[in-house]
N, C-alpha and C positions, 0 to 999 in steps of 0.2 A: 436393490436395496432391500437386502435383510430386514427381518422382522426387529432382530437381536441390535443389526447394526443402526437402524433408524433411531431405536430406544436410546441407544447410548449418545449418539450425536444429541439426541434432543435434551437427554439428561445433563450432557455436559452444557449445553447452550442453557440450560437453567440453572446448573449449579455456577459456572460463572457470573451469569446477572444477578444471582445471588451474592453475590460474593465472599465465593468461593477462596480467591486470592487476595480478597483484601485485607487489609492488615485489622485485626480486629481489634485492639489495643484503641482506636482513636473512634469517637461519635460520629455518627454519619452527619456531615453536615452539607448545608446546600449555599455555594457561591453567592454571594451578594451582588459582584457586576464582576463582568467578562470581559477584558481586556485584549483587541484581537489589531496585533500589529502588519500590516502590511493588505490592503482594500484588494488586492487582486481576484483574481476567479478561485481560489480558494480562501483566501479570507473573507470574500464576501458567505462564501458558502458557509462557515463557520457560522459566521456573525448571525445568518439568516435562522442555522438550526437553534443557533443560542437563543437568538430573541422569540422563536417559534418557542420553544418550551415555558417561555416568560420570566427569563433573564434577562436580564439590563447590560448592553453592550456598548463599550466603547470600539470605535473601527477608526482607528488609525493609519496613514499614511503619512507621506513627507508634504506632502501641502492638498488645502481645502477641496482643490477639484477633482484630487486624486482621490480623497475619501468620499466625498459628494458621489464620484463617480461608482464607490464600490456602492454605495446604498444602495445607488441605482440599479445596480446588481443585483443587489438582493431583492429589489423590486419586482426584478424581472424572473428571479426563480419563484417568485410569491405567482407571479401570474402564469405560469407555466403550470403551477400546481393547479392555481384556480382552473385554468382549462381541464385538466384531468379531473375535477370535482373532488380535488384533495386536500385544498382548501378554499375559502368562502371570501367574498372581498372584504367582509369585517373581520375577517383571522387577518388579513393582508394587513389590514391598518392598525390592528393590535401591535401584531407582530413590528412593522415598521416601526411601531412610538417606543418600542423599545431597543434601537440603536440611534447612537447619539455619535455620526460623523465629525472627527478631528484631524486635526494636523498638531493639536498641541501635547506632548508626554503628560502635561501636568495633569489631564484631563485624567490618566488612570490612578490616580492617585489612591483613590480608594476602592480600587481593582483586590479584589481576592485572587486572583488568577486571571493570566495573561498569557497568551500564545501566538508566538510569534511565525509569522505565514510571509515572510520580505524571500526576496529569491535566492539560489543555492550560491551563495558568497558568503564564503566565511567572514570576510569582512564586513561587509551588510550586516549581515546575523550580531557580527558582536558590539556591531556600535549600536544596533536597535536595543541588545542586551541589557548595556552599560548604562542605555537613556532611561530605559526601565525604571530598571532597578534604581536609579539613582531618587525618583519619585515616590515609589512604592513602601509600603507600608511594612513592616520585619516581618509578618508573618504572610506575607504574599508569597503566592507559588508561581516561578514564570516555568512555561510551558516551551518550546519548539515543535513544529508541525514537520520539520525538514523532511526531508527521504533522502537524505545523500548521506549527512554528516554522523559519525555517532555523535550522542548524548555528552561524551565524557570531554570530550573535544569542545563541544558550543559550550558548557558549564565551565570552560576556564573564563569565561568571558565575566561569570557570573559571581560577585563577592560571596555569595549565599550558595556554593555550588548543591548542599544538602536539599535547598528547595527550588531546585532544577530536573526538570523530568520531559521526555517528550510525549509527546501527545499528536501521533500518526493519525492522522484523519484520512480516510479511500476518497476518494474521485468517481462522480459528483458526489459529496458529503453529505446535500439532500436526500440522498437514496441508498446510500452504504449505510448500511446496522453495524461496522465494526470499528472501534478505534483500537490503536494499539499503544498501551502503554509503554514507556522505553525508559527501563531504572540506568540510568550513569553507575559509576563506581560510585560517587558521593550523592547519590539522590538516597536522600530520606525517605521513610515510611512515612512520615505527616504528606510529603509532598504527594506518593505513591494515594495516600485516602483520599486527600481533596481533589486529584485527579480522578480517582475511579467515580467518587460520588457527582462530580460534573457528568462523565459520561453517561455514567446511569440516568441524571436529569436530561438529558438527551433524547433516551432513548434506545440509547447503542449498547452493543455487548464489550466490554473491553478484555482485552485478552493483556497480560502484563509478561514482557520479553525482555531480555536481558541486552546490554550495548552491542554493537558491533555493525560493521557494515552492512547499511543496508537493512538491517535489522534481520524479520524474518518475512513478511510477509511481499514486503519488495525483493529479496532473492527469488525466490520462485518466481511471481511474474516477471522479473526482467530475463528468467531464464528461459519462460516460456515465450516471450517475445522474439529473444534472439535465435531459438528454434526455431518458429514462423520465419524470420528472416534469413535463415540460413538457408531454409527450405526453398526459398525466392532464390535464391544463389543460385542453387541446386539445380536449377530450371523446373521445380517446381510448379506448374500452375496457383497462381493468385487464387480463384476460384474453387481451384481444389484444395488448399490448404485450409484457407475460410471454412469449407465444408468438412474437413477430415476433425476442426480442432470442434464444431459446432458436435459433430456425429460422435465425438469423445466423451461429449457433455458439459462444455465449455461454452460458458454463456455468448462471450464474445469473441472470434475469430480474433489470432493476433497480430492481422494488418489492421483490422478496424479498431482495436484497442488501442493500437500504436498512433492513428489516428484521431482518439478520444483522449488521449494521456498529453499528445500534442509531439507530434516526433523530435521538434528541436526542443524539448526538454528531455526526452530518452537518448537524445543525441549529448547533450550535455551531462545530465549524469554519466553518461559512459566518458566522456573524457573525465570528469571528476575522479569516478573511478580510478580511469588509467592514471592520474596525475598522483591520486592519494598512495593506490596498491602497486603502481608500477606496470609497464606495457603487458606480461603478460597475466595481469588479471580480465583482459578484456580479451574479445575475438578482431581480430584484424580485416576479416572480410564483412562483418557485423559495421565494423568503425566505417569502413570505404559506403556502406551502400546507404546509412547515416547522416552523412558527408554529403553525396550526390543527392540523397532527397532535398536536404535544407538550403544547401550551398549552390549546389548544381541548378536544382528544377526549382527552390524555391519551394515550396511544397510540405509545410510545417503542423498539418495539420486540421482535425476539425474547423478549430476555429478559423482557420483562412480559407476554409470549402475547399480545402488542396492539401491532398498528401496519400496514401496509399489508395486513397477513394480521391472521386471527386463528390462535390455537397452542392447539388442545382437549386437554388432556391422553388421551396415550396416542389421539388421533387425528389424521389428517395436516391441513396446514394448508389452509386457506382463506380466500379475499379475504375483506377487511372487506366486507361488504353497506353501512354507511358511506360508502363511495368514490362512492356515485351521489349523494350528499348535499352533497360537495362544491364549491367554486364552480369554475363551467369553460363554457368553449366550447360551445356546442350542434353534435353533429355526428353523421352520420349512418354508422353504420357498415358501410353498404353503398358509401357512397364514399369507403374508407377503402383505400388501396391499398399491400398488404403489404410487399412487396418495398422501396416506400419508406423503411417504417418501418426494417428490414432495414438498408439502405444508408447510413441516418442514425443507427444507431447504431453503424456499424464508422466510416463517414468521419469523426464528430465524435471520436473515440478517437486515429484516424491523425492530424489536423488538432492535435489536444494535444500528441502525439509531435513533431511536426514545429517547432511552437513551442516545444518545449522543445530540441529540437536548436539551434534558431537562439539563443534564449535560452544555449546555451551548458552545458546539464545533462547532457544525454548527448553523451561525447567518443567515442566507438562504436558504429557501427551493430548489434554481437551483443547488446550488452548491452539497447540499447533493445527488439530482437526476444524475447532472451530472457525477457527482462523482463517483456514483455507477456503472452507465453504463461504462463508459471510465475508469475506478479505476478497478475495480475489477469484471468487467463483468456480473451486473445485468442484467435479460433481459434486454432487449431494448423497446419490446413489452410490456412491462407496464408503460415506459417512467421514470423507476427509481424506487427508493425504497420508498419514501414519496409519489409518485404517484401511487404505488402497493395498499398503505395502504390506500390512501384518495379515490380511483374506489372502493374499497370494503367498505368504511365509516370505519370512527375511532371505532364505536360503535359493527359493527360486526366482528373488525378486534380486540376488547380486548375482545368479549365472542368467539372468535376461540383461542387467546392466553392462554386464561382459562382453554379452554377444551385441547390442548397440553401442560398445565401444570400438570392439574388434570393426564395427562395419561404419560408421560415422564420429568415431574420433574419440579424445578423453575427454572431454567433457561428459561423454557418461561413466567414467571408469570410476567403480564402486569405494569409498574410504575404507580403512582399517576398523574403523568402528562397525562398520554393515558386513565386514567380513567374520569378527568378532561374533555379534548376533548370528548369524547363519550359521558357525561353527560349533555354536552354544545351541541352536534351534530353539532361540530366544525370537519372541515377537518384541515392538518395540514399546507395547504395552507392558509386557514383563519387563521390562528395563528398566521402565517408570518405577512402576512400583516396588522392585527390588529397590532402587535410588529412595524412594520415599521411606521405605522398612529401615534403611542405616542411617537415614537422618535423625 
């Protein structure tokens, strides 16, 4: 990372944290109480970081047993922080005192902000959104932590769509420093200001993106995972896949990250994508791999101690020996160019980021760069996903994508937007600067 790249990334983080993209005409606020709908892994994580910030939390699930189990998850997160000296026992006690577990939606009545984290099922989400809105005050903001569905479509279940917004946390919530605020078609500025202030109260960096399928970060992450899965199917040894990803600067290899997210969830997101956008929107080979992992072999990821890795009790994880039995192309490891693997990992994420720009999901280059570094671990030494392209030059990146497309498939095919930038010798940051001047 050059000094200039470092400086720009740090300044972008500072500017976004300071409210560069926050609606200026609303005074800063601090939510009086936060509701969290769904006491599972993500819901408990959100409840814990919220309570740790000194905010009261109502943690709701469909029955008291599940709600109590969610609070117990919060206690387990606190214990893990104590082990690493990030929290004291008294700090744990204080945080848990802010969390009220319940199965009664009426306990949400005085919440200023409610976040749904229920399973990725439209009907379930619609039901909890309607139930929550029925008891909330008229100034309350409702949010969804969905990683799959467009916010505009979920807002259809809310009688006040102007007060509905996406707040997409990253997993694990207690460790990740970023949140995506997603603007639906009818989301109002006041809802954005409330969500922004909440995220800042948690000490996290907010980026603001427009609505679209999988928003910004998940689009890039899912293509990173897919690239690792396709390498495996092409016969690249799993050890080499993980090593190349880390050598490229990614904090976690795509197979380990699949386990952390949960393979069954990655598979479910793929199926929802297919159902929402059509079969052409997914890779059939990846679908077959994930189906085999989950349905044939029952390997769902780290949560079950069985995924692409095995997770023995109190021992380091090891790659699952059964990976060698999965159907794949024959490949001589000696012929594999590790530098090419590294390039593919970075290029596929950068290309998807450019597509997100073209689709209007990203409206500020700083947010793409900061979001990529803080949200999904794109190498910080590049300055972020768009800075990576600009450092190479749009024309050079275009040529690289065309070469990769010829070698590995149309997923690397460059969009017309990139070709237009290359023809004009215009960088992505210059593109956004021109748009800002014209606005």
